[in-house]
Wavefront OBJ file of the C-alpha trace (Angstrom):
o trace
v -5.474 -26.968 -6.024
v -7.107 -24.381 -3.782
v -5.740 -24.561 -0.258
v -8.310 -24.693 2.533
v -7.320 -22.508 5.462
v -8.743 -23.087 8.883
v -10.342 -20.194 10.708
v -8.008 -18.479 13.158
v -8.369 -19.482 16.755
v -9.794 -17.039 19.251
v -12.938 -14.956 19.441
v -15.870 -16.081 17.335
v -17.703 -13.388 15.448
v -21.486 -13.259 15.056
v -23.153 -13.630 11.697
v -24.285 -10.570 9.768
v -27.971 -11.157 10.534
v -27.253 -11.804 14.232
v -25.438 -8.495 14.522
v -28.136 -6.663 12.610
v -30.812 -7.987 15.021
v -28.727 -6.938 18.036
v -28.353 -3.489 16.573
v -32.086 -3.043 16.205
v -32.185 -3.556 12.428
v -34.196 -6.228 10.662
v -32.373 -9.259 9.366
v -32.158 -9.497 5.610
v -34.871 -11.524 3.978
v -33.725 -14.657 2.130
v -32.269 -13.683 -1.227
v -32.045 -9.999 -0.294
v -29.112 -8.075 1.089
v -29.048 -4.509 2.383
v -25.925 -2.717 1.187
v -24.758 -0.038 3.602
v -21.167 0.368 2.420
v -19.421 0.350 -0.938
v -15.703 -0.389 -1.046
v -13.973 0.812 -4.213
v -11.061 -1.453 -5.136
v -10.403 -5.163 -4.578
v -6.788 -5.008 -3.476
v -5.536 -6.013 -0.018
v -6.792 -2.777 1.585
v -10.274 -2.966 0.074
v -10.720 -6.651 0.853
v -9.579 -6.133 4.457
v -12.029 -3.290 4.919
v -14.887 -5.320 3.428
v -14.141 -8.374 5.576
v -14.108 -6.373 8.806
v -17.194 -4.352 7.867
v -19.147 -7.563 7.336
v -17.967 -8.843 10.712
v -19.425 -5.701 12.246
v -22.774 -6.304 10.597
v -22.365 -3.727 7.839
v -23.655 -5.059 4.515
v -20.782 -4.411 2.101
v -20.088 -4.771 -1.620
v -16.677 -4.331 -3.261
v -16.590 -2.766 -6.725
v -13.568 -3.652 -8.858
v -13.039 -2.291 -12.371
v -10.954 -5.264 -13.562
v -11.679 -8.972 -13.692
v -8.978 -9.788 -11.112
v -8.307 -9.289 -7.427
v -5.377 -6.944 -6.705
v -4.924 -6.287 -10.420
v -1.610 -4.341 -10.163
v 0.022 -7.275 -8.359
v -0.492 -9.485 -11.418
v 1.758 -7.177 -13.432
v 4.657 -6.754 -11.017
v 8.066 -8.089 -12.017
v 8.956 -11.765 -11.869
v 10.377 -13.019 -8.596
v 8.779 -10.288 -6.492
v 8.310 -11.205 -2.831
v 6.843 -9.325 0.087
v 9.550 -7.456 1.965
v 8.009 -8.300 5.332
v 7.603 -11.886 6.608
v 4.258 -13.673 6.424
v 3.476 -13.145 10.107
v 3.759 -9.371 9.643
v 1.898 -9.279 6.316
v -1.343 -11.253 6.615
v -4.703 -9.498 6.437
v -7.114 -9.346 9.392
v -8.953 -12.574 10.073
v -6.811 -15.018 8.097
v -3.076 -15.755 8.556
v -0.986 -17.063 5.700
v -0.706 -20.822 5.507
v 2.596 -22.556 6.174
v 2.755 -23.442 2.487
v 2.906 -19.754 1.580
v 6.437 -19.535 2.995
v 8.124 -16.910 5.121
v 8.754 -14.444 2.296
v 5.568 -14.639 0.266
v 5.881 -14.528 -3.522
v 3.576 -12.528 -5.758
v 1.890 -15.716 -6.928
v 1.293 -16.975 -3.386
v -0.102 -13.593 -2.348
v -2.622 -13.647 -5.188
v -3.676 -17.169 -4.222
v -3.993 -16.034 -0.599
v -6.282 -13.151 -1.608
v -8.596 -15.595 -3.401
v -8.732 -17.685 -0.231
v -9.342 -14.546 1.803
v -12.404 -13.617 -0.260
v -13.819 -17.134 0.059
v -13.030 -17.354 3.778
v -14.842 -14.127 4.612
v -17.588 -14.452 2.008
v -16.770 -11.061 0.499
v -19.003 -9.961 -2.371
v -16.804 -8.569 -5.151
v -18.415 -7.260 -8.322
v -15.827 -7.317 -11.077
v -15.903 -5.225 -14.231
v -17.603 -2.291 -12.500
v -15.697 0.975 -12.817
v -16.519 3.781 -10.429
v -16.621 7.085 -12.301
v -17.353 9.613 -9.566
v -18.529 9.937 -5.976
v -20.863 12.765 -4.949
v -22.904 13.658 -1.909
v -26.319 12.038 -2.252
v -29.731 11.728 -0.698
v -28.727 8.758 1.466
v -25.207 9.901 2.140
v -23.214 9.231 -1.024
v -24.078 8.836 -4.694
v -21.660 6.585 -6.559
v -21.758 6.695 -10.365
v -20.435 3.506 -11.973
v -20.259 1.868 -15.373
v -23.128 -0.339 -14.190
v -25.437 2.336 -12.811
v -25.707 4.535 -9.730
v -25.611 3.535 -6.069
v -26.990 5.463 -3.093
v -25.249 4.374 0.119
v -24.482 5.911 3.516
v -20.831 4.779 3.531
v -18.064 4.754 0.911
v -14.540 3.396 1.429
v -12.047 4.289 -1.308
v -9.258 1.710 -1.582
v -8.000 1.982 -5.165
v -4.371 1.616 -4.125
v -1.330 3.658 -3.185
v 0.512 2.708 -6.390
v -2.211 3.349 -8.928
v -0.890 5.671 -11.665
v 2.742 5.283 -12.813
v 4.632 8.579 -12.631
v 7.487 9.583 -14.954
v 8.980 13.061 -14.447
v 8.672 15.512 -17.314
v 12.414 15.668 -17.933
v 13.489 18.224 -20.542
v 14.254 16.525 -23.839
v 12.575 13.243 -22.910
v 10.380 13.231 -26.022
v 13.439 13.383 -28.269
v 15.372 10.598 -26.550
v 16.357 7.961 -29.102
v 16.637 5.118 -26.598
v 13.902 3.143 -24.872
v 12.133 4.490 -21.767
v 9.783 2.451 -19.606
v 8.319 2.851 -16.152
v 9.156 0.246 -13.512
v 5.529 -0.919 -13.641
v 6.203 -2.273 -17.149
v 9.339 -4.191 -16.118
v 9.001 -7.981 -15.886
v 12.506 -9.421 -16.135
v 15.930 -8.750 -17.622
v 15.509 -10.891 -20.746
v 14.575 -8.035 -23.153
v 17.678 -6.074 -22.156
v 20.384 -8.675 -22.680
v 23.583 -7.090 -23.982
v 22.238 -3.532 -23.595
v 23.298 -0.531 -21.516
v 20.642 0.131 -18.837
v 20.081 3.156 -16.592
v 17.688 2.648 -13.670
v 16.373 5.906 -12.214
v 15.299 5.915 -8.579
v 16.657 4.352 -5.404
v 13.503 3.156 -3.721
v 12.919 -0.541 -3.192
v 11.696 -1.078 -6.759
v 14.653 0.752 -8.309
v 17.205 -1.080 -6.193
v 15.657 -4.475 -6.839
v 15.266 -3.886 -10.585
v 18.889 -2.732 -10.802
v 19.923 -5.895 -8.988
v 17.892 -8.081 -11.350
v 19.107 -6.533 -14.608
v 22.728 -6.383 -13.434
v 22.708 -10.184 -13.143
v 20.592 -10.704 -16.247
v 23.168 -10.439 -19.006
v 23.036 -6.689 -19.634
v 26.183 -4.933 -20.779
v 26.131 -2.271 -18.079
v 23.843 -1.210 -15.213
v 23.821 2.301 -13.817
v 21.629 3.565 -10.992
v 20.746 7.275 -10.912
v 20.702 8.502 -7.299
v 19.097 11.762 -6.161
v 18.724 11.036 -2.439
v 21.118 8.435 -1.053
v 18.986 5.741 0.600
v 19.530 3.752 3.730
v 19.955 0.082 2.850
v 19.080 -2.566 5.439
v 19.399 -6.327 5.476
v 16.135 -8.197 5.013
v 16.821 -10.202 8.165
v 19.494 -10.518 10.838
v 20.099 -13.909 12.439
v 16.659 -14.946 11.232
v 14.929 -11.854 12.670
v 13.187 -9.679 10.018
v 14.694 -6.200 9.864
v 11.252 -4.583 9.600
v 10.607 -5.617 13.189
v 12.895 -2.740 14.208
v 10.899 -0.048 12.364
v 7.695 -1.514 13.767
v 9.052 -0.990 17.287
v 10.152 2.635 16.792
v 7.209 4.016 14.803
v 5.892 6.013 17.740
v 9.272 7.293 18.963
v 10.874 10.685 18.240
v 13.056 10.568 15.101
v 16.376 11.051 16.868
v 15.652 8.260 19.319
v 14.639 5.984 16.453
v 17.923 6.793 14.717
v 19.891 5.991 17.866
v 18.228 2.580 18.129
v 18.363 1.569 14.455
v 21.500 3.304 13.161
v 24.307 1.397 14.930
v 22.922 -2.014 13.988
v 22.542 -0.972 10.371
v 26.053 0.477 10.154
v 27.456 -2.715 11.631
v 25.609 -5.069 9.279
v 25.717 -3.055 6.040
v 28.906 -1.054 6.393
v 30.146 1.979 4.480
v 28.886 1.992 0.894
v 30.757 5.140 -0.179
v 33.652 3.117 -1.694
v 31.079 1.546 -4.008
v 29.683 4.892 -5.157
v 26.742 5.199 -2.786
v 27.365 7.976 -0.243
v 26.049 7.822 3.288
v 22.627 9.497 3.705
v 22.700 12.935 5.306
v 20.019 12.094 7.838
v 19.376 9.109 10.078
v 17.380 6.102 8.980
v 14.211 7.001 10.865
v 14.616 10.778 10.496
v 14.764 10.398 6.718
v 11.457 8.580 6.749
v 9.777 11.074 9.050
v 11.064 14.056 7.028
v 10.045 12.975 3.530
v 8.470 9.526 3.686
v 11.510 7.709 2.248
v 11.624 4.157 3.571
v 14.876 2.161 3.627
v 15.819 -0.176 0.805
v 15.352 -3.782 1.911
v 18.255 -5.765 0.553
v 17.224 -8.706 -1.605
v 20.460 -8.846 -3.597
v 21.199 -5.176 -4.158
v 24.156 -5.002 -1.762
v 25.840 -8.001 -3.331
v 25.472 -6.586 -6.847
v 26.692 -3.150 -5.739
v 29.758 -4.498 -3.940
v 30.553 -6.794 -6.861
v 30.672 -3.777 -9.176
v 27.640 -4.903 -11.174
v 25.741 -1.690 -10.329
v 27.323 1.724 -10.916
v 25.700 4.617 -8.996
v 25.594 7.934 -10.865
v 24.101 11.362 -10.235
v 20.395 12.073 -10.627
v 18.884 12.678 -14.070
v 18.656 16.316 -15.149
v 17.567 16.093 -18.794
v 17.793 14.205 -22.083
v 19.448 15.166 -25.370
v 19.092 12.835 -28.343
v 20.803 9.580 -27.270
v 22.298 11.084 -24.122
v 21.112 11.504 -20.555
v 22.504 14.579 -18.818
v 23.021 14.099 -15.092
v 22.898 16.645 -12.270
v 26.691 16.774 -12.052
v 26.699 17.705 -15.807
v 28.187 14.384 -16.830
v 26.570 12.531 -19.716
v 25.757 8.873 -20.255
v 24.388 7.048 -23.291
v 22.093 4.270 -22.072
v 20.072 2.273 -24.549
v 17.339 1.687 -21.965
v 16.064 3.916 -19.152
v 13.886 2.271 -16.496
v 12.101 4.934 -14.443
v 11.481 3.624 -10.923
v 10.079 7.042 -10.090
v 6.971 6.120 -8.149
v 3.247 6.460 -8.556
v 0.436 8.902 -7.998
v -2.857 8.073 -6.306
v -4.999 9.137 -9.299
v -7.987 10.184 -7.177
v -8.768 13.628 -8.579
v -11.415 12.606 -11.111
v -13.055 10.289 -8.606
v -13.213 12.472 -5.477
v -11.138 15.593 -6.105
v -14.238 17.827 -5.945
v -15.126 16.651 -2.412
v -12.331 18.548 -0.652
v -10.871 15.313 0.757
v -7.442 15.481 -0.951
v -4.395 17.583 -0.172
v -2.437 19.704 -2.651
v -0.540 16.628 -3.858
v -3.704 14.646 -4.539
v -3.299 12.406 -1.483
v -6.114 11.762 1.021
v -6.105 14.142 3.984
v -6.918 11.215 6.304
v -6.642 7.446 6.049
v -8.116 4.439 7.812
v -10.601 4.953 10.614
v -9.994 8.678 10.992
v -13.148 10.516 9.895
v -12.787 13.121 7.174
v -13.884 16.628 8.217
v -17.081 17.586 6.388
v -17.495 14.150 4.783
v -19.312 11.861 7.247
v -19.440 8.247 6.096
v -16.532 8.686 3.676
v -13.195 6.917 4.260
v -9.893 6.053 2.602
v -7.984 2.830 3.253
v -4.416 1.944 2.288
v -2.989 5.341 1.321
v -0.202 5.513 3.874
v 3.391 4.449 3.338
v 4.310 3.234 6.830
v 7.840 2.559 7.985
v 7.057 -1.058 8.878
v 5.006 -2.016 5.813
v 1.582 -1.297 4.350
v 0.008 -4.718 4.908
v 0.774 -4.638 8.612
v -0.857 -1.210 8.849
v -3.932 -2.421 6.939
v -4.344 -5.337 9.341
v -4.417 -2.887 12.223
v -6.563 -0.209 10.563
v -9.318 -2.325 8.978
v -10.944 -3.420 12.272
v -10.790 0.165 13.521
v -12.420 1.374 10.340
v -15.164 -1.227 10.714
v -15.922 -0.150 14.252
v -15.974 3.527 13.268
v -18.367 2.808 10.371
v -20.705 0.643 12.447
v -20.736 3.278 15.175
v -21.443 6.012 12.614
v -24.369 4.070 11.098
v -25.876 3.513 14.516
v -25.595 7.181 15.376
v -27.427 7.962 12.142
v -30.195 5.525 13.002
v -30.369 6.405 16.709
v -33.653 7.296 18.389
v -34.401 11.015 18.961
v -33.223 10.587 22.547
v -29.755 10.148 21.129
v -29.127 7.006 23.200
v -26.261 5.048 21.664
v -27.652 1.571 21.872
v -24.932 -0.499 20.283
v -21.536 0.424 21.630
v -21.105 -2.897 23.446
v -22.096 -4.886 20.378
v -19.616 -3.019 18.200
v -16.835 -3.598 20.707
v -17.371 -7.341 20.721
v -17.557 -7.273 16.937
v -14.007 -6.029 16.337
v -12.169 -5.810 19.635
v -10.453 -2.686 18.291
v -10.069 0.612 20.122
v -12.179 3.568 19.063
v -10.828 5.737 16.281
v -9.702 9.303 16.848
v -10.485 12.111 14.397
v -7.695 13.169 12.044
v -5.018 15.271 13.700
v -5.895 14.273 17.284
v -2.878 14.495 19.571
v -1.677 11.173 20.857
v -2.763 9.159 17.814
v 0.410 7.486 16.626
v -1.020 7.014 13.136
v -0.909 10.771 12.630
v 2.885 10.683 12.779
v 3.667 7.852 10.362
l 1 2 3 4 5 6 7 8 9 10 11 12 13 14 15 16 17 18 19 20 21 22 23 24 25 26 27 28 29 30 31 32 33 34 35 36 37 38 39 40 41 42 43 44 45 46 47 48 49 50 51 52 53 54 55 56 57 58 59 60 61 62 63 64 65 66 67 68 69 70 71 72 73 74 75 76 77 78 79 80 81 82 83 84 85 86 87 88 89 90 91 92 93 94 95 96 97 98 99 100 101 102 103 104 105 106 107 108 109 110 111 112 113 114 115 116 117 118 119 120 121 122 123 124 125 126 127 128 129 130 131 132 133 134 135 136 137 138 139 140 141 142 143 144 145 146 147 148 149 150 151 152 153 154 155 156 157 158 159 160 161 162 163 164 165 166 167 168 169 170 171 172 173 174 175 176 177 178 179 180 181 182 183 184 185 186 187 188 189 190 191 192 193 194 195 196 197 198 199 200 201 202 203 204 205 206 207 208 209 210 211 212 213 214 215 216 217 218 219 220 221 222 223 224 225 226 227 228 229 230 231 232 233 234 235 236 237 238 239 240 241 242 243 244 245 246 247 248 249 250 251 252 253 254 255 256 257 258 259 260 261 262 263 264 265 266 267 268 269 270 271 272 273 274 275 276 277 278 279 280 281 282 283 284 285 286 287 288 289 290 291 292 293 294 295 296 297 298 299 300 301 302 303 304 305 306 307 308 309 310 311 312 313 314 315 316 317 318 319 320 321 322 323 324 325 326 327 328 329 330 331 332 333 334 335 336 337 338 339 340 341 342 343 344 345 346 347 348 349 350 351 352 353 354 355 356 357 358 359 360 361 362 363 364 365 366 367 368 369 370 371 372 373 374 375 376 377 378 379 380 381 382 383 384 385 386 387 388 389 390 391 392 393 394 395 396 397 398 399 400 401 402 403 404 405 406 407 408 409 410 411 412 413 414 415 416 417 418 419 420 421 422 423 424 425 426 427 428 429 430 431 432 433 434 435 436 437 438 439 440 441 442 443 444 445
C-alpha cells in the first residue's frame, strides 16, 4: 500500500502559475506547460533538483532512460541500508515517514522516491535516453531517443556511481577464476564453499566482505591498497556521520583533532587483525584524496573474529593466481572488484569543456559553470557527511540560481532585476557563489 505523507510544516510555497505571474510571465494555458529546464536522470539528485525548480516557478521535465526511478538502486546488494540516519538523508521538501525506519533500507528508499515524485508533482518521462547536449538557439539543444529539445536550462544528474570501473590489471583476461564488479553482487549464496577475494576497502568493499564472510564461503580475503579509517555507525544512539557534518568547513588538522580520539577509543587498534593504522588522520585523508571512512555495519566484528583476512593490494593476475603488491600469491576462485565507478559523462557533455581531466564536472550544484550559462550538474560530489544531505542543501540553491538566471535573461533593457524578492521567498536559500569563490565551504569538500 502506498503511504501518504503529509506536507512538511512551515513555509507554504506558491503554485507554479502564481510564481510565473509574479515574475512577469504568463501563466500556462490549461493543458499546456512551458518547459524551461530539463533534468537528465531520475535519481535522488535529479528529483530533488526538479522539485525545487518547480517550487521556484521553473517549468521542469525529468528525462530518464530506464523505466524506473533511481535505476541503479534497484540493483544494489540485498540488505543495503543508507549509512546516514533518515533525518540526515531525506530530500528537500519531504522527510521520511516514521515507517521508513532510522536506517532506511534500499526498498524503503525506492518507495520513498515514488512518494516524493507524487508529493511534488514531478513530471518524469521514462524510456527517454539523452544522447548529447549542445549549445542551441534557445540556450541548449538536447538530443534524445525521442527527439530534440531546445531549452534555456539543463541540469545533468545521471549519478556519481554510473559506470562500474575495473582496473586493467595485467593478466586479467587470462584469469581462470570468476571476476565480477561489486555492482553485480547481490548476496553470498552463489559463492558458498568458495575462496573469495574482495578488492577495495571503501564502504562497498568492506560491507561485501562482511556479507560473504558470514555467508558460507570457504575463505574471505580483502585486498587493501590504502588502509581506511573505520568508524562505528552510531555511538550511544548518535549517528557517527554527525561528526563529519560538523567539521566539514574546518581545517583538516583541526578536524582530525576532533574526530580522531573518539574513533581510536571506540574502534581501537586494528593492526593485530591485519589492518594497519592509516598514515593520515580521518579528516585529512578525506581532504587529500576524497576517501571517506568505512561505516561499520558488521565489518569490524567479522574482521576481529578472523572471518576477513586483509592482504596486500592486487598487482596482476597469472592463470589461477592473483599476484599481490608484496609479491605474495593467492588463488581465489572468485574476485569481487569493489573498485568504484566513473561518471560516464564524456559522450554526453565532454565536448562542452565542463569536465576535468578525470571526466568529473568542474562544478556541482548551484555554482555556475564558466562559459556555460544555464548548464548545471547535481549530485557529483562525494561529501564527508553523505551525498543525500548535500543534495538536500544544494537543490534549493540550484533552484534559486536557475530562477534568477532566467529572470536576468528575460529582464527589460533597463536591466532592472524585478524578481529577487520573489525568488527569495520561493526557496529561502542563500544566493549561490560562482565556482572557486573564496569562503564557499562547498569548494573545499
